[in-house]
C-alpha positions as CSV (number, residue, x, y, z in Angstrom):
1,M,3.5,-11.3,-2.1
2,A,5.9,-8.3,-2.1
3,G,8.7,-10.5,-3.4
4,L,11.0,-9.3,-0.6
5,D,11.5,-12.8,0.7
6,R,11.5,-16.1,-1.2
7,P,9.3,-18.9,0.0
8,T,10.9,-22.0,1.3
9,I,8.4,-24.1,-0.7
10,G,5.8,-23.4,-3.3
11,S,5.4,-20.4,-5.6
12,I,3.7,-17.0,-5.6
13,E,1.8,-15.8,-8.7
14,L,0.9,-12.2,-9.0
15,D,-0.9,-10.6,-12.0
16,G,-0.1,-13.8,-14.0
17,T,3.6,-13.9,-13.1
18,D,5.3,-16.5,-11.0
19,I,7.4,-14.1,-9.0
20,T,9.4,-16.9,-7.4
21,T,11.2,-17.5,-10.7
22,L,12.3,-13.9,-11.3
23,S,15.9,-12.8,-10.9
24,E,16.6,-9.9,-8.6
25,V,16.6,-7.4,-11.5
26,E,13.4,-8.8,-12.9
27,M,11.8,-8.7,-9.4
28,A,12.8,-5.1,-9.0
29,R,11.3,-4.2,-12.3
30,F,8.1,-6.2,-11.5
31,R,7.8,-4.4,-8.1
32,R,8.3,-1.0,-9.7
33,E,5.6,-1.6,-12.4
34,K,3.1,-3.7,-10.5
35,I,3.2,-3.1,-6.7
36,G,2.8,-0.1,-4.5
37,Y,3.8,-0.4,-0.8
38,I,2.3,1.4,2.2
39,F,4.1,0.7,5.4
40,Q,2.9,1.1,9.0
41,S,5.8,3.3,9.8
42,F,5.6,5.3,6.6
43,H,9.3,4.8,5.5
44,L,9.6,8.3,4.0
45,I,13.0,9.5,3.1
46,P,13.8,12.0,5.9
47,T,16.0,14.3,3.8
48,L,13.4,14.7,1.1
49,T,10.3,16.9,1.2
50,A,6.8,15.5,0.7
51,I,6.8,16.2,-3.0
52,E,10.3,14.8,-3.4
53,N,9.3,11.6,-1.7
54,V,6.4,11.2,-4.1
55,M,8.7,12.0,-7.1
56,V,11.1,9.1,-6.3
57,P,9.1,6.3,-7.8
58,L,8.1,8.4,-10.8
59,E,11.7,9.3,-11.5
60,L,12.8,5.7,-11.1
61,S,10.2,4.6,-13.6
62,G,11.4,7.2,-16.1
63,A,8.1,9.2,-16.0
64,R,8.0,12.7,-17.3
65,D,6.7,15.8,-15.6
66,T,7.3,14.2,-12.2
67,D,6.9,17.4,-10.2
68,R,3.5,18.1,-11.6
69,R,2.3,14.5,-11.2
70,A,3.6,14.4,-7.6
71,A,1.9,17.7,-6.9
72,D,-1.4,16.4,-8.3
73,L,-1.1,13.3,-6.1
74,L,-0.4,15.3,-3.0
75,T,-3.3,17.5,-3.8
76,A,-5.5,14.5,-4.2
77,V,-4.6,13.3,-0.7
78,G,-5.2,16.7,0.8
79,L,-1.6,17.9,1.2
80,S,-1.4,20.7,-1.4
81,D,-0.2,23.1,1.4
82,R,2.4,20.7,2.8
83,M,4.4,19.7,-0.3
84,G,7.6,21.5,0.7
85,H,7.6,20.0,4.2
86,Y,10.0,17.3,5.4
87,P,8.6,14.2,7.1
88,V,9.7,15.5,10.6
89,Q,7.5,18.5,10.0
90,L,4.4,16.4,9.2
91,S,1.9,14.7,11.5
92,G,1.6,10.9,11.4
93,G,-1.6,11.2,9.3
94,E,0.1,13.6,6.9
95,Q,3.2,11.3,6.6
96,Q,0.9,8.3,5.9
97,R,-0.9,10.4,3.1
98,V,2.5,11.1,1.6
99,A,3.2,7.4,1.7
100,V,-0.1,6.6,0.0
101,A,0.6,9.1,-2.7
102,R,4.1,7.7,-3.2
103,A,2.8,4.1,-3.3
104,F,0.2,5.1,-5.9
105,A,2.5,7.4,-8.0
106,C,3.1,4.9,-10.8
107,R,-0.6,3.6,-10.7
108,P,0.3,0.0,-9.7
109,P,-2.4,-2.6,-10.2
110,I,-1.6,-3.9,-6.7
111,L,-1.3,-1.9,-3.5
112,L,0.1,-3.7,-0.4
113,A,-0.7,-2.0,2.9
114,D,0.9,-3.3,6.1
115,E,-1.1,-2.0,9.1
116,P,-1.5,1.4,7.4
117,T,-3.5,2.7,10.4
118,G,-1.3,1.1,13.1
119,N,0.5,4.3,14.1
120,L,-2.5,6.6,13.7
121,D,-5.4,7.8,15.9
122,S,-8.8,6.3,14.9
123,A,-10.1,9.4,13.1
124,T,-6.9,9.8,11.0
125,G,-6.8,6.0,10.4
126,S,-10.4,6.2,9.1
127,Q,-9.4,8.9,6.7
128,I,-6.5,6.8,5.4
129,I,-8.7,3.7,4.9
130,D,-11.3,5.9,3.0
131,L,-8.4,7.1,0.8
132,L,-7.2,3.6,0.1
133,L,-10.7,2.3,-0.7
134,S,-11.2,5.3,-3.0
135,L,-8.0,4.4,-4.9
136,H,-9.3,0.8,-5.1
137,R,-12.7,1.9,-6.3
138,D,-11.7,4.7,-8.7
139,H,-8.7,3.0,-10.3
140,G,-9.5,-0.7,-10.1
141,T,-6.4,-1.2,-8.0
142,T,-6.3,-4.4,-5.9
143,L,-5.7,-3.6,-2.3
144,V,-4.2,-6.2,0.0
145,L,-4.4,-4.9,3.5
146,V,-2.9,-6.5,6.6
147,T,-4.5,-5.6,9.9
148,H,-5.4,-6.8,13.4
149,D,-8.3,-4.4,13.5
150,H,-11.4,-6.6,13.5
151,A,-13.8,-3.7,12.6
152,L,-11.6,-2.8,9.6
153,A,-11.4,-6.4,8.5
154,A,-15.1,-6.8,8.7
155,S,-15.6,-3.9,6.2
156,M,-13.6,-5.6,3.5
157,Q,-14.9,-7.7,0.6
158,R,-12.7,-10.7,1.3
159,V,-10.9,-11.8,4.5
160,V,-8.2,-14.4,4.7
161,A,-7.4,-15.1,8.4
162,L,-4.0,-16.4,9.3
163,R,-3.0,-18.0,12.6
164,D,0.6,-19.1,13.3
165,G,1.5,-18.6,9.6
166,R,-1.3,-20.8,8.2
167,V,-4.6,-19.9,6.5
168,E,-7.3,-20.4,9.1
169,S,-10.2,-19.2,6.9
170,D,-11.0,-17.5,3.6
171,S,-14.3,-15.9,3.3
172,L,-16.3,-13.1,1.7
173,F,-17.9,-10.4,3.9
174,A,-16.6,-12.0,7.1
175,S,-17.4,-10.6,10.5
176,A,-15.8,-12.7,13.3
177,L,-12.1,-13.0,12.9
178,P,-9.1,-14.5,14.8
179,S,-6.3,-12.1,15.9
180,D,-3.9,-12.6,13.0
181,L,-5.4,-11.3,9.8
182,L,-4.7,-10.9,6.1
183,V,-7.3,-8.8,4.6
184,S,-7.7,-8.6,0.8
185,Q,-9.8,-6.1,-1.1
186,G,-9.9,-6.4,-4.9
187,N,-9.2,-8.6,-7.8
188,A,-5.9,-10.5,-7.1
189,E,-5.9,-14.0,-5.7
């Protein structure tokens, strides 16, 4: 779905676009405009402060007033007092909130979150999920969440369970799930 790898067979359609037919340049533009990424291990740029990390996608998209917009996003995720800190100076939960702000900076219609709570304690993980669900709800963003957490999966609107790379089930408001999960919240198919 992220378009980082090409499928060996078939096609992938996101937001009405068959991404498997896009050139590398077109795919990069599509990602920049349509997809926000939240990784398990944050992937913040270590030599940039929190605000600079959030400014990167804004600057790449040609946005204006990037410092104010980045500051507004960091304030929205509760980091108004940590904007000038480098990733090494932030806790895991703070780093993940910077990653969420960065992923949402350009207001993509699709947010992909790969085990966004995997490196966090349960209380901090719960705060991150609440933040992601708030973005989904308040901005109509489709959230595709990958998790092995059965309780988290059970709280989603739609659950697609995978086992050994194949779809095992696809259900709404599922509760009992196998160990390999793809959890989708939102509008995309």
